[in-house]
C-alpha positions, -999 to 999 in steps of 0.1 A, spaced: 426 556 -431 389 554 -423 383 586 -443 399 570 -473 378 539 -470 347 559 -465 354 579 -497 360 547 -516 327 533 -504 307 565 -512 308 574 -475 283 546 -468 292 533 -433 281 498 -443 314 495 -461 338 506 -434 322 508 -400 330 480 -374 307 450 -379 295 448 -342 286 485 -343 267 481 -376 249 450 -365 238 466 -333 227 497 -351 206 477 -377 196 446 -358 182 461 -326 156 483 -343 148 454 -366 144 430 -337 121 454 -319 101 459 -352 97 421 -357 88 414 -321 62 442 -322 48 427 -354 45 393 -336 28 411 -307 -1 420 -329 -13 384 -329 -1 376 -294 -18 406 -277 -50 397 -296 -46 361 -284 -41 371 -247 -71 395 -246 -93 371 -266 -83 343 -242 -93 364 -212 -125 378 -228 -138 351 -251 -121 318 -239 -101 290 -255 -125 288 -284 -115 323 -293 -78 313 -291 -86 283 -314 -102 307 -338 -72 330 -340 -50 299 -346 -72 288 -375 -70 324 -390 -32 326 -384 -22 310 -418 -37 340 -435 -14 362 -416 17 341 -425 6 342 -462 3 380 -458 38 382 -444 51 359 -472 39 384 -498 55 413 -478 88 393 -476 88 383 -512 86 419 -523 100 437 -493 131 416 -487 136 411 -524 134 449 -531 157 457 -501 182 431 -512 182 445 -548 185 480 -534 215 471 -511 233 452 -539 228 481 -563 241 507 -537 271 485 -530 279 484 -567 274 521 -570 244 519 -593 220 546 -580 195 543 -608 191 506 -603 185 512 -566 158 538 -574 141 514 -599 142 486 -573 126 507 -545 98 522 -568 89 488 -583 88 472 -549 64 498 -534 40 495 -564 41 457 -562 34 458 -524 3 480 -529 -11 459 -557 -4 426 -540 -20 437 -508 -53 448 -524 -56 416 -544 -49 394 -514 -76 411 -493 -102 406 -520 -94 369 -523 -98 365 -485 -132 381 -484 -144 361 -514 -132 327 -502 -134 332 -464 -155 303 -452 -139 275 -473 -105 288 -462 -114 286 -425 -127 251 -429 -96 241 -448 -74 256 -421 -90 232 -395 -119 251 -380 -144 229 -362 -181 236 -360 -177 254 -327 -147 274 -338 -159 285 -373 -182 314 -363 -154 330 -342 -129 325 -370 -151 340 -396 -159 370 -375 -123 377 -367 -109 371 -402 -135 391 -422 -124 422 -403 -86 416 -402 -86 410 -440 -93 448 -444 -59 455 -427 -39 430 -449 -30 456 -476 -17 480 -449 2 453 -432 19 442 -464 29 478 -474 42 485 -439 64 455 -437 78 460 -472 84 497 -466 101 489 -433 126 467 -452 134 494 -477 138 520 -450 162 497 -431 182 491 -463 184 529 -469 200 533 -435 170 542 -413 164 512 -390 149 533 -363 123 547 -386 114 511 -395 111 502 -359 89 533 -352 64 522 -378 58 489 -361 58 504 -326 31 529 -335 6 502 -347 14 479 -317 8 506 -292 -25 515 -308 -35 479 -309 -26 472 -273 -46 503 -261 -77 495 -282 -79 457 -275 -92 459 -239 -113 489 -248 -131 472 -277 -133 437 -262 -142 445 -226 -156 481 -224 -175 480 -257 -183 442 -254 -174 436 -291 -157 403 -283 -134 388 -309 -145 414 -335 -132 441 -312 -97 425 -312 -99 424 -350 -108 461 -353 -80 471 -329 -56 452 -351 -68 469 -383 -67 504 -369 -31 499 -357 -21 485 -391 -35 516 -409 -16 539 -386 17 520 -391 11 521 -429 5 559 -429 38 564 -411 57 540 -434 45 556 -465 57 590 -452 92 577 -459 88 577 -497 100 613 -502 127 609 -475 151 583 -489 187 592 -480 206 576 -509 181 578 -537 153 602 -550 121 585 -562 101 600 -590 69 591 -607 86 570 -634 99 547 -607 65 536 -595 58 511 -622 62 473 -624 86 464 -652 84 427 -656 122 421 -656 127 441 -624 97 425 -607 112 391 -615 146 401 -600 129 414 -568 108 383 -565 138 359 -570 157 376 -542 128 375 -518 118 340 -527 136 321 -499 121 343 -472 87 341 -488 87 304 -493 98 299 -457 66 318 -446 45 298 -471 60 266 -459 51 277 -423 15 283 -435 14 248 -451 27 232 -420 2 252 -399 -27 239 -420 -14 203 -418 -8 207 -381 -42 221 -374 -60 193 -393 -38 166 -377 -44 179 -342 -81 180 -348 -81 144 -362 -59 128 -336 -72 150 -308 -107 136 -314 -93 101 -307 -77 112 -274 -90 123 -240 -84 160 -250 -109 162 -279 -104 184 -310 -106 219 -296 -80 217 -268 -51 206 -291 -61 233 -316 -62 260 -289 -29 248 -274 -12 249 -308 -21 285 -313 -5 295 -280 27 275 -287 31 288 -323 26 324 -313 49 321 -283 76 308 -306 67 336 -330 83 360 -305 116 342 -306 114 338 -344 107 376 -346 140 382 -327 159 358 -351 144 374 -382 152 408 -368 189 398 -365 186 384 -400 171 415 -414 195 437 -395 224 418 -411 210 419 -446 220 454 -456 255 449 -442 260 415 -460 244 427 -493 264 460 -495 297 444 -487 291 415 -511 283 440 -538 315 458 -529 335 425 -529 345 427 -493 341 390 -484 358 391 -450 332 416 -438 304 395 -452 314 364 -432 322 384 -401 286 397 -401 272 362 -406 293 347 -377 283 375 -354 246 371 -363 248 334 -356 265 339 -322 238 364 -311 211 340 -323 225 311 -303 227 332 -271 191 344 -274 177 311 -284 193 292 -255 178 318 -231 143 312 -247 148 274 -245 153 277 -207 122 298 -204 101 274 -224 113 244 -204 111 258 -169 82 283 -171 56 267 -194 27 269 -170 32 306 -165 34 312 -203 2 293 -210 -16 311 -181 -11 344 -199 -35 333 -226 -65 327 -204 -81 299 -183 -91 264 -192 -97 229 -179 -69 209 -162 -67 188 -194 -62 220 -214 -32 231 -192 -18 196 -191 -17 192 -229 -6 228 -236 24 225 -212 35 192 -228 30 207 -263 52 238 -254 80 218 -239 83 191 -266 74 211 -297 100 238 -289 127 215 -275 152 223 -304 148 261 -305 184 268 -297 194 258 -333 164 269 -352 178 303 -361 208 289 -380 185 279 -409 167 312 -410 199 333 -409 216 311 -435 188 312 -460 186 350 -457 224 351 -461 221 338 -496 192 362 -504 214 391 -492 242 381 -516 219 376 -545 220 338 -547 183 332 -544 181 294 -553 204 284 -525 184 305 -500 152 289 -513 166 254 -507 176 262 -472 143 279 -464 124 247 -473 145 222 -454 128 223 -421 92 229 -431 88 209 -463 115 183 -464 113 172 -427 85 186 -406 55 181 -428 63 144 -436 70 138 -399 37 153 -388 19 129 -412 40 98 -404 48 98 -367 11 100 -355 4 67 -373 26 51 -347 25 75 -317 -9 91 -320 -12 127 -308 23 126 -293 38 119 -327 28 155 -338 46 170 -308 78 151 -314 78 158 -352 91 194 -346 123 188 -326 133 159 -349 128 182 -380 147 210 -363 177 189 -356 178 175 -392 174 209 -407 203 222 -385 226 195 -397 218 201 -434 222 238 -431 255 236 -412 270 213 -438 257 236 -466 272 268 -451 305 252 -442 310 240 -478 301 274 -492 325 291 -467 354 269 -478 346 276 -514 345 314 -511 371 321 -484 394 291 -492 402 305 -526 407 340 -513 431 328 -486 451 307 -511 454 337 -534 466 359 -505 492 333 -496 506 332 -531 509 370 -532 
Protein backbone atom coordinates (compact mmCIF):
# COMPACT_ATOMS: atom_id res chain seq x y z
CA UNK A 1 0.00 0.00 0.00
CA UNK A 2 2.71 2.46 0.97
CA UNK A 3 4.62 1.65 -2.23
CA UNK A 4 1.53 2.47 -4.29
CA UNK A 5 1.08 5.80 -2.53
CA UNK A 6 4.77 6.55 -2.89
CA UNK A 7 4.55 5.95 -6.61
CA UNK A 8 1.50 8.20 -6.90
CA UNK A 9 3.34 10.98 -5.09
CA UNK A 10 6.49 10.65 -7.18
CA UNK A 11 8.20 8.79 -4.35
CA UNK A 12 8.40 11.99 -2.34
CA UNK A 13 7.96 11.00 1.34
CA UNK A 14 6.18 14.28 2.03
CA UNK A 15 3.11 12.74 0.47
CA UNK A 16 2.93 9.41 2.30
CA UNK A 17 5.26 9.26 5.33
CA UNK A 18 3.71 9.56 8.81
CA UNK A 19 3.26 13.19 9.87
CA UNK A 20 5.09 12.90 13.26
CA UNK A 21 8.06 11.29 11.50
CA UNK A 22 8.14 14.00 8.84
CA UNK A 23 7.77 16.88 11.29
CA UNK A 24 10.56 15.48 13.44
CA UNK A 25 12.79 15.04 10.40
CA UNK A 26 12.20 18.56 9.10
CA UNK A 27 11.53 20.59 12.24
CA UNK A 28 14.42 19.52 14.47
CA UNK A 29 17.16 20.61 12.02
CA UNK A 30 15.16 23.76 11.29
CA UNK A 31 14.81 24.54 15.01
CA UNK A 32 18.53 24.07 15.52
CA UNK A 33 19.25 26.30 12.52
CA UNK A 34 16.94 29.07 13.76
CA UNK A 35 18.21 28.92 17.34
CA UNK A 36 21.78 29.04 16.07
CA UNK A 37 20.84 32.05 13.94
CA UNK A 38 19.46 33.77 17.05
CA UNK A 39 22.65 32.91 18.91
CA UNK A 40 24.66 35.14 16.57
CA UNK A 41 23.24 38.19 18.30
CA UNK A 42 22.92 36.62 21.76
CA UNK A 43 26.53 35.43 21.89
CA UNK A 44 27.64 38.89 20.80
CA UNK A 45 25.45 40.44 23.49
CA UNK A 46 26.85 38.17 26.22
CA UNK A 47 30.50 38.78 25.35
CA UNK A 48 29.91 42.50 24.75
CA UNK A 49 28.15 42.76 28.10
CA UNK A 50 31.10 41.09 29.83
CA UNK A 51 33.79 42.98 27.90
CA UNK A 52 32.25 46.39 27.16
CA UNK A 53 29.38 46.81 29.64
CA UNK A 54 25.72 47.68 29.46
CA UNK A 55 26.34 50.54 27.00
CA UNK A 56 27.59 47.91 24.57
CA UNK A 57 24.39 45.92 25.15
CA UNK A 58 22.37 49.06 24.48
CA UNK A 59 24.32 49.56 21.23
CA UNK A 60 23.52 46.08 19.93
CA UNK A 61 19.87 46.68 20.83
CA UNK A 62 19.88 49.88 18.79
CA UNK A 63 21.49 48.03 15.85
CA UNK A 64 19.13 45.05 16.11
CA UNK A 65 16.38 46.48 13.84
CA UNK A 66 18.82 46.29 10.93
CA UNK A 67 19.19 42.56 11.56
CA UNK A 68 15.43 42.04 11.63
CA UNK A 69 15.11 43.97 8.36
CA UNK A 70 17.83 41.75 6.93
CA UNK A 71 15.90 38.66 8.01
CA UNK A 72 12.70 40.09 6.55
CA UNK A 73 14.39 40.29 3.15
CA UNK A 74 15.64 36.73 3.52
CA UNK A 75 12.17 35.51 4.52
CA UNK A 76 10.42 37.44 1.75
CA UNK A 77 12.51 35.68 -0.88
CA UNK A 78 13.58 32.49 0.94
CA UNK A 79 10.21 31.45 2.37
CA UNK A 80 8.43 32.69 -0.76
CA UNK A 81 10.77 30.75 -3.02
CA UNK A 82 10.59 27.62 -0.85
CA UNK A 83 6.78 27.77 -0.74
CA UNK A 84 6.58 28.17 -4.52
CA UNK A 85 9.09 25.33 -4.87
CA UNK A 86 7.10 22.97 -2.59
CA UNK A 87 3.76 23.77 -4.20
CA UNK A 88 5.24 23.16 -7.66
CA UNK A 89 6.75 19.82 -6.62
CA UNK A 90 3.45 18.76 -5.04
CA UNK A 91 1.66 19.60 -8.29
CA UNK A 92 4.28 17.66 -10.29
CA UNK A 93 5.62 20.74 -12.16
CA UNK A 94 9.41 20.34 -12.07
CA UNK A 95 10.13 23.24 -14.42
CA UNK A 96 8.19 25.64 -12.22
CA UNK A 97 10.18 24.39 -9.20
CA UNK A 98 13.46 25.05 -11.04
CA UNK A 99 12.31 28.52 -12.06
CA UNK A 100 11.30 29.33 -8.48
CA UNK A 101 14.62 28.21 -6.98
CA UNK A 102 16.81 29.99 -9.54
CA UNK A 103 14.85 33.22 -9.35
CA UNK A 104 14.93 33.18 -5.54
CA UNK A 105 18.73 32.73 -5.41
CA UNK A 106 19.30 35.64 -7.80
CA UNK A 107 16.90 37.86 -5.86
CA UNK A 108 18.66 36.99 -2.58
CA UNK A 109 22.07 37.97 -3.91
CA UNK A 110 20.89 41.24 -5.45
CA UNK A 111 18.80 42.21 -2.42
CA UNK A 112 21.65 41.55 0.01
CA UNK A 113 24.16 43.76 -1.81
CA UNK A 114 21.69 46.63 -2.17
CA UNK A 115 20.76 46.45 1.52
CA UNK A 116 24.39 46.57 2.69
CA UNK A 117 25.07 49.65 0.55
CA UNK A 118 22.05 51.47 1.99
CA UNK A 119 23.17 50.74 5.57
CA UNK A 120 26.67 52.11 4.97
CA UNK A 121 25.35 55.28 3.34
CA UNK A 122 22.68 56.10 5.96
CA UNK A 123 24.29 54.57 9.07
CA UNK A 124 24.30 57.52 11.51
CA UNK A 125 20.75 58.77 10.88
CA UNK A 126 19.52 55.18 11.14
CA UNK A 127 21.16 54.70 14.54
CA UNK A 128 19.67 57.94 15.83
CA UNK A 129 16.24 57.00 14.49
CA UNK A 130 16.50 53.60 16.19
CA UNK A 131 16.91 55.26 19.60
CA UNK A 132 20.65 55.71 20.15
CA UNK A 133 21.52 58.17 22.91
CA UNK A 134 24.66 60.31 22.86
CA UNK A 135 26.59 57.75 24.92
CA UNK A 136 25.40 54.74 22.95
CA UNK A 137 25.82 56.14 19.40
CA UNK A 138 29.62 55.61 19.02
CA UNK A 139 29.31 51.96 20.05
CA UNK A 140 26.33 51.43 17.73
CA UNK A 141 28.12 52.98 14.74
CA UNK A 142 31.28 50.95 15.31
CA UNK A 143 29.34 47.69 15.56
CA UNK A 144 26.94 48.27 12.66
CA UNK A 145 29.43 49.61 10.13
CA UNK A 146 31.18 46.24 10.28
CA UNK A 147 28.16 43.94 10.55
CA UNK A 148 26.65 45.57 7.45
CA UNK A 149 29.39 43.84 5.44
CA UNK A 150 27.96 40.48 6.46
CA UNK A 151 24.33 41.28 5.61
CA UNK A 152 24.44 39.97 1.99
CA UNK A 153 25.95 36.71 3.23
CA UNK A 154 23.33 36.39 5.97
CA UNK A 155 20.47 36.97 3.52
CA UNK A 156 21.80 34.43 1.02
CA UNK A 157 22.44 31.84 3.74
CA UNK A 158 18.94 32.11 5.20
CA UNK A 159 17.30 31.99 1.80
CA UNK A 160 19.33 29.02 0.60
CA UNK A 161 18.61 27.19 3.86
CA UNK A 162 14.88 27.43 3.20
CA UNK A 163 15.30 26.12 -0.35
CA UNK A 164 17.50 23.23 0.81
CA UNK A 165 14.92 22.32 3.47
CA UNK A 166 12.11 22.36 0.92
CA UNK A 167 14.24 20.12 -1.32
CA UNK A 168 14.43 17.50 1.43
CA UNK A 169 17.77 18.42 3.04
CA UNK A 170 16.93 19.90 6.46
CA UNK A 171 20.19 18.66 7.99
CA UNK A 172 22.25 20.50 5.40
CA UNK A 173 20.28 23.65 6.20
CA UNK A 174 21.07 23.16 9.87
CA UNK A 175 24.76 22.57 9.14
CA UNK A 176 25.06 25.91 7.34
CA UNK A 177 23.87 27.81 10.40
CA UNK A 178 25.89 25.71 12.83
CA UNK A 179 29.14 26.39 10.98
CA UNK A 180 28.79 30.14 11.27
CA UNK A 181 27.68 30.03 14.90
CA UNK A 182 30.63 27.88 15.96
CA UNK A 183 33.08 30.19 14.22
CA UNK A 184 31.40 33.26 15.76
CA UNK A 185 31.49 31.76 19.27
CA UNK A 186 35.18 30.89 18.97
CA UNK A 187 36.21 34.27 17.56
CA UNK A 188 34.12 36.47 19.90
CA UNK A 189 36.25 36.05 23.06
CA UNK A 190 39.43 36.00 20.97
CA UNK A 191 38.70 39.33 19.26
CA UNK A 192 37.06 41.07 22.24
CA UNK A 193 39.37 40.01 25.08
CA UNK A 194 42.63 38.71 23.58
CA UNK A 195 42.94 41.26 20.75
CA UNK A 196 41.20 44.02 22.76
CA UNK A 197 39.04 45.01 19.79
CA UNK A 198 35.97 45.61 21.97
CA UNK A 199 32.61 45.86 20.25
CA UNK A 200 34.27 45.91 16.82
CA UNK A 201 35.75 42.49 17.56
CA UNK A 202 32.29 41.05 18.14
CA UNK A 203 31.17 42.51 14.82
CA UNK A 204 34.08 40.98 12.89
CA UNK A 205 33.48 37.59 14.53
CA UNK A 206 29.88 37.73 13.33
CA UNK A 207 30.80 38.67 9.77
CA UNK A 208 33.43 35.93 9.41
CA UNK A 209 30.94 33.34 10.64
CA UNK A 210 28.33 34.59 8.18
CA UNK A 211 30.75 34.35 5.25
CA UNK A 212 31.58 30.74 6.16
CA UNK A 213 27.89 29.82 6.41
CA UNK A 214 27.17 31.43 3.07
CA UNK A 215 29.97 29.52 1.33
CA UNK A 216 28.54 26.24 2.60
CA UNK A 217 24.96 27.20 1.67
CA UNK A 218 25.92 28.10 -1.90
CA UNK A 219 27.63 24.72 -2.32
CA UNK A 220 24.13 23.22 -2.40
CA UNK A 221 23.26 24.85 -5.74
CA UNK A 222 24.51 21.94 -7.89
CA UNK A 223 23.23 19.34 -5.40
CA UNK A 224 19.43 19.80 -5.47
CA UNK A 225 17.72 16.40 -5.24
CA UNK A 226 14.47 17.06 -7.11
CA UNK A 227 15.55 19.64 -9.71
CA UNK A 228 18.56 20.56 -11.81
CA UNK A 229 19.42 24.25 -11.98
CA UNK A 230 20.94 25.67 -15.16
CA UNK A 231 22.17 29.14 -16.10
CA UNK A 232 18.81 30.11 -17.60
CA UNK A 233 17.17 29.69 -14.18
CA UNK A 234 19.30 32.42 -12.56
CA UNK A 235 17.28 35.38 -13.75
CA UNK A 236 14.58 37.55 -12.20
CA UNK A 237 11.45 37.26 -14.37
CA UNK A 238 9.07 39.93 -13.01
CA UNK A 239 6.05 37.61 -12.84
CA UNK A 240 7.96 34.89 -10.99
CA UNK A 241 9.53 37.41 -8.64
CA UNK A 242 6.08 38.75 -7.75
CA UNK A 243 4.78 35.23 -7.07
CA UNK A 244 7.71 34.51 -4.77
CA UNK A 245 7.36 37.84 -2.97
CA UNK A 246 3.62 37.35 -2.47
CA UNK A 247 4.16 33.96 -0.82
CA UNK A 248 6.91 35.28 1.46
CA UNK A 249 5.08 38.48 2.30
CA UNK A 250 3.45 37.37 5.57
CA UNK A 251 6.74 36.19 7.10
CA UNK A 252 8.57 39.26 5.82
CA UNK A 253 5.96 41.71 7.06
CA UNK A 254 6.00 40.03 10.46
CA UNK A 255 9.75 40.72 10.67
CA UNK A 256 9.30 44.28 9.41
CA UNK A 257 6.56 44.81 11.95
CA UNK A 258 8.96 43.58 14.64
CA UNK A 259 11.47 46.13 13.39
CA UNK A 260 8.92 48.91 13.56
CA UNK A 261 7.89 47.86 17.07
CA UNK A 262 11.55 47.72 18.11
CA UNK A 263 12.11 51.29 16.93
CA UNK A 264 8.97 52.55 18.69
CA UNK A 265 9.91 50.55 21.77
CA UNK A 266 13.47 51.92 21.89
CA UNK A 267 12.36 55.52 21.54
CA UNK A 268 9.54 55.10 24.08
CA UNK A 269 11.90 53.50 26.62
CA UNK A 270 14.40 56.31 26.13
CA UNK A 271 11.72 58.99 26.51
CA UNK A 272 9.86 57.58 29.51
CA UNK A 273 13.02 56.15 31.05
CA UNK A 274 14.45 59.68 31.29
CA UNK A 275 11.47 60.58 33.48
CA UNK A 276 12.07 57.64 35.84
CA UNK A 277 14.72 56.70 38.40
CA UNK A 278 16.34 54.40 35.83
CA UNK A 279 17.35 57.00 33.22
CA UNK A 280 17.42 56.37 29.46
CA UNK A 281 20.22 53.83 29.07
CA UNK A 282 19.10 51.17 31.59
CA UNK A 283 15.68 50.55 29.94
CA UNK A 284 17.36 50.50 26.52
CA UNK A 285 19.94 47.92 27.62
CA UNK A 286 17.31 45.82 29.42
CA UNK A 287 15.13 45.76 26.34
CA UNK A 288 17.98 44.35 24.26
CA UNK A 289 18.42 41.46 26.68
CA UNK A 290 14.71 40.66 26.88
CA UNK A 291 14.12 40.85 23.11
CA UNK A 292 17.09 38.63 22.32
CA UNK A 293 16.23 36.15 25.07
CA UNK A 294 12.77 35.87 23.56
CA UNK A 295 14.40 35.52 20.14
CA UNK A 296 15.61 32.06 21.19
CA UNK A 297 12.04 30.93 21.85
CA UNK A 298 10.83 32.59 18.65
CA UNK A 299 13.63 30.77 16.83
CA UNK A 300 12.27 27.45 18.08
CA UNK A 301 8.72 28.36 17.02
CA UNK A 302 9.85 29.58 13.60
CA UNK A 303 11.88 26.39 13.28
CA UNK A 304 8.74 24.32 13.85
CA UNK A 305 6.91 26.54 11.38
CA UNK A 306 9.59 26.21 8.71
CA UNK A 307 9.83 22.47 9.33
CA UNK A 308 6.09 22.11 8.72
CA UNK A 309 6.09 24.32 5.61
CA UNK A 310 7.32 21.73 3.06
CA UNK A 311 4.89 19.12 4.46
CA UNK A 312 1.91 21.47 4.39
CA UNK A 313 2.81 22.96 1.00
CA UNK A 314 3.41 19.64 -0.75
CA UNK A 315 0.25 18.00 0.58
CA UNK A 316 -1.91 21.03 -0.16
CA UNK A 317 -0.56 21.00 -3.72
CA UNK A 318 -1.36 17.25 -3.83
CA UNK A 319 -4.88 17.95 -2.44
CA UNK A 320 -4.39 15.87 0.72
CA UNK A 321 -6.18 18.16 3.20
CA UNK A 322 -6.29 15.73 6.16
CA UNK A 323 -2.48 15.55 6.11
CA UNK A 324 -2.30 19.36 5.90
CA UNK A 325 -4.40 19.86 9.04
CA UNK A 326 -2.72 16.99 10.90
CA UNK A 327 0.63 18.73 10.38
CA UNK A 328 -0.75 22.04 11.62
CA UNK A 329 -2.26 20.49 14.76
CA UNK A 330 0.96 18.67 15.63
CA UNK A 331 3.02 21.84 15.10
CA UNK A 332 0.69 23.81 17.41
CA UNK A 333 0.92 21.12 20.10
CA UNK A 334 4.73 21.10 20.00
CA UNK A 335 4.76 24.89 20.17
CA UNK A 336 2.54 24.99 23.25
CA UNK A 337 4.66 22.47 25.16
CA UNK A 338 7.92 24.31 24.42
CA UNK A 339 6.45 27.77 25.07
CA UNK A 340 5.05 26.76 28.46
CA UNK A 341 8.48 25.47 29.47
CA UNK A 342 10.02 28.79 28.39
CA UNK A 343 7.37 30.72 30.34
CA UNK A 344 8.32 28.88 33.54
CA UNK A 345 11.99 29.65 32.94
CA UNK A 346 11.32 33.34 32.32
CA UNK A 347 9.15 33.69 35.43
CA UNK A 348 11.26 31.73 37.92
CA UNK A 349 14.83 32.36 36.71
CA UNK A 350 14.94 35.95 35.40
CA UNK A 351 17.88 37.03 37.58
CA UNK A 352 20.05 34.19 36.27
CA UNK A 353 19.14 35.01 32.66
CA UNK A 354 19.94 38.72 33.05
CA UNK A 355 23.25 37.90 34.78
CA UNK A 356 24.48 36.07 31.68
CA UNK A 357 24.64 39.39 29.85
CA UNK A 358 27.07 41.13 32.17
CA UNK A 359 27.03 43.22 35.32
CA UNK A 360 25.27 46.46 36.20
CA UNK A 361 23.83 48.54 39.00
CA UNK A 362 21.08 47.28 41.35
CA UNK A 363 18.65 49.53 39.47
CA UNK A 364 19.65 47.88 36.19
CA UNK A 365 18.95 44.37 37.51
CA UNK A 366 15.72 45.47 39.19
CA UNK A 367 14.29 46.91 35.98
CA UNK A 368 15.61 44.14 33.71
CA UNK A 369 14.01 41.41 35.86
CA UNK A 370 10.63 43.21 35.88
CA UNK A 371 10.89 43.79 32.14
CA UNK A 372 11.55 40.11 31.45
CA UNK A 373 8.72 38.81 33.64
CA UNK A 374 6.03 41.23 32.48
CA UNK A 375 6.90 41.66 28.79
CA UNK A 376 7.09 37.90 28.17
CA UNK A 377 4.14 36.89 30.35
CA UNK A 378 2.01 35.63 27.44
CA UNK A 379 4.68 33.68 25.56
CA UNK A 380 2.78 30.35 25.87
CA UNK A 381 0.34 31.49 23.14
CA UNK A 382 2.62 33.63 20.97
CA UNK A 383 3.56 30.84 18.60
CA UNK A 384 -0.03 30.25 17.46
CA UNK A 385 0.04 33.45 15.43
CA UNK A 386 3.45 32.68 13.88
CA UNK A 387 2.48 29.11 12.92
CA UNK A 388 -0.90 30.18 11.57
CA UNK A 389 0.41 32.99 9.37
CA UNK A 390 3.04 30.65 7.93
CA UNK A 391 0.33 28.01 7.36
CA UNK A 392 -1.39 30.29 4.86
CA UNK A 393 1.92 31.08 3.19
CA UNK A 394 2.61 27.36 2.79
CA UNK A 395 -0.72 26.74 1.06
CA UNK A 396 -0.32 29.73 -1.26
CA UNK A 397 -2.91 32.04 0.37
CA UNK A 398 -0.57 34.95 1.02
CA UNK A 399 -3.10 37.72 1.88
CA UNK A 400 -4.49 35.73 4.82
CA UNK A 401 -0.98 35.08 6.09
CA UNK A 402 -0.16 38.77 5.79
CA UNK A 403 -3.19 39.72 7.85
CA UNK A 404 -2.35 37.30 10.66
CA UNK A 405 1.32 38.29 10.66
CA UNK A 406 0.35 41.91 11.35
CA UNK A 407 -2.20 41.36 14.11
CA UNK A 408 0.17 41.37 17.09
CA UNK A 409 2.80 43.86 16.01
CA UNK A 410 0.80 46.47 14.10
CA UNK A 411 -2.83 46.19 15.16
CA UNK A 412 -2.25 45.74 18.89
CA UNK A 413 1.31 46.14 20.21
CA UNK A 414 2.38 49.41 18.58
CA UNK A 415 -0.77 51.37 19.59
CA UNK A 416 -0.53 49.99 23.13
CA UNK A 417 3.14 51.02 23.45
CA UNK A 418 2.13 54.54 22.49
CA UNK A 419 -1.09 54.77 24.56
CA UNK A 420 -0.48 52.91 27.85
CA UNK A 421 2.58 54.93 28.96
CA UNK A 422 0.42 58.06 28.86
CA UNK A 423 -1.39 56.63 31.87
CA UNK A 424 1.11 54.20 33.43
CA UNK A 425 4.47 55.73 32.51
CA UNK A 426 7.34 53.30 31.93
CA UNK A 427 5.25 50.38 33.23
CA UNK A 428 2.76 50.94 30.40
CA UNK A 429 5.41 49.84 27.89
CA UNK A 430 5.98 46.60 29.80
CA UNK A 431 2.29 45.70 30.01
CA UNK A 432 1.65 46.49 26.34
CA UNK A 433 3.20 43.20 25.18
CA UNK A 434 1.14 40.64 27.15
CA UNK A 435 -2.10 42.48 26.34
CA UNK A 436 -1.23 42.52 22.62
CA UNK A 437 -0.22 38.84 22.75
CA UNK A 438 -3.55 37.81 24.24
CA UNK A 439 -5.56 39.84 21.72
CA UNK A 440 -3.59 38.44 18.76
CA UNK A 441 -4.11 34.89 20.04
CA UNK A 442 -7.88 35.34 20.19
CA UNK A 443 -8.07 36.80 16.68
CA UNK A 444 -5.84 34.07 15.22
CA UNK A 445 -7.75 31.26 16.92
CA UNK A 446 -11.08 32.53 15.56
CA UNK A 447 -9.57 32.95 12.09
CA UNK A 448 -8.12 29.42 11.97
CA UNK A 449 -11.23 27.77 13.36
CA UNK A 450 -13.36 29.44 10.68
CA UNK A 451 -11.00 28.36 7.91
CA UNK A 452 -10.82 24.79 9.23
CA UNK A 453 -14.60 24.47 9.24
CA UNK A 454 -14.76 25.89 5.72
CA UNK A 455 -12.19 23.47 4.27
CA UNK A 456 -12.74 20.28 6.26
CA UNK A 457 -16.47 20.74 6.87
CA UNK A 458 -17.25 20.52 3.19
CA UNK A 459 -14.95 17.56 2.74
CA UNK A 460 -16.58 15.65 5.60
CA UNK A 461 -20.06 16.41 4.23
CA UNK A 462 -19.09 15.12 0.80
CA UNK A 463 -17.63 11.96 2.35
CA UNK A 464 -20.87 11.39 4.31
CA UNK A 465 -22.96 11.67 1.13
CA UNK A 466 -20.78 9.14 -0.64
